N, C-alpha and C positions, 0 to 999 in steps of 0.2 A: 275692884275687880275682876266682876263677872266680865268685864270688856273682855280681857283677855283668855277668859274661859271661853266665851264665846267666838272669838276668833282667833285662836288661839292657831286655825290651820293657816291664817296670813304669816306668819311668825313662822312654823315650820315652813310651806314654801320659799321665805326669806332666807332660810336655812339660820333661821336664831334659834335659840332656848330664853324662854320667857323663865324666870325665876322670882318669887315671892319671898320678904326677905320681912322678919317681925320682930321686934327686943323681946315677944313675948316667949312662955316656956311652949315647948311641945306640945303638951295637953290642948292646952289653951288654942293652939292654933289649929289643929284637930276637929276639937269643937268647931271653932270660927267655921273652918272650910266645910263641914257639916251642914251647919246652918246657913252656908251659901246654895247648898246643894250638891256639892263637891267641889272641886277646880282639878284642871286637866293642866296643870304644869307644878313642879315643886314649892314647895310656904316652908321655906327656912325658918328656923328660929338661932336667932342671934340673943339670946338672953344673957350666956355667960361666956366669957367675962361681960358682962349687960353691954350690948349697946356696940360692940368691939368695930363691927367692920362696920353699923352707922356711923360711927364716930370717925372711921378714915374715911370714908366718902361724906362727911361735916354734914351728915343728915340728921344727927341724934339731939332732942329736945331734951337737952341738959337737966330743965327745972323739971319736968314731967317721966323722963326717960324713953318718952315712945319717941320714934322714928315720923320724919316728915314722910308726908306723900312724896314718892319722888319715883322718877323714871330714869334710867341709865340706860343707854346702848354704848356697848364694850363691843370694839373690835375683837377680831382675832389675835393681834398682837398686845393684847389688852387696854389700850388704849378709849379712855372714853369719847367716846363720838356726838353725845346728844347726852343732855340733862332737860330734865323736868320739873321742878319742884312746886305742886300745886295744893291746893286745899283739899283736904281730906274727906269734902263732903262734894270735890269737883270730879267729874269723870274722866279719867286723862285722855289726853290728844290722840288717838288712835292716828290718825291720819299724820300725823307730825311725826310719829313714833315711825311709821311704816316709812314717809319721806327720808330720815335719818337713815334705817334702813337700806335704802334704796341705793343712797350717796354711798355705803361702803360694797355696792358691785363694784 
């Protein structure tokens, strides 16, 4: 997630908003963001009803209640234009995300 903190200016330049969503409670999200040195984008809690938004996007791991590490690019009309679901230990593919944003222009 620090990749987005460090390159958030690129998303702003592309007229895009970065949001993080976790199934953890707000205090847990706040502590995690603080441990990362802070974030330059909002981190939302999808805790109650647990994982509702993650379920809608089919990225909730029902066995653990955690969300997959997923990236969605959603256009202004609300259409999903890009999806990347990757291992939690992997760095998100910022170049591919930026390419998806470029296609929206």
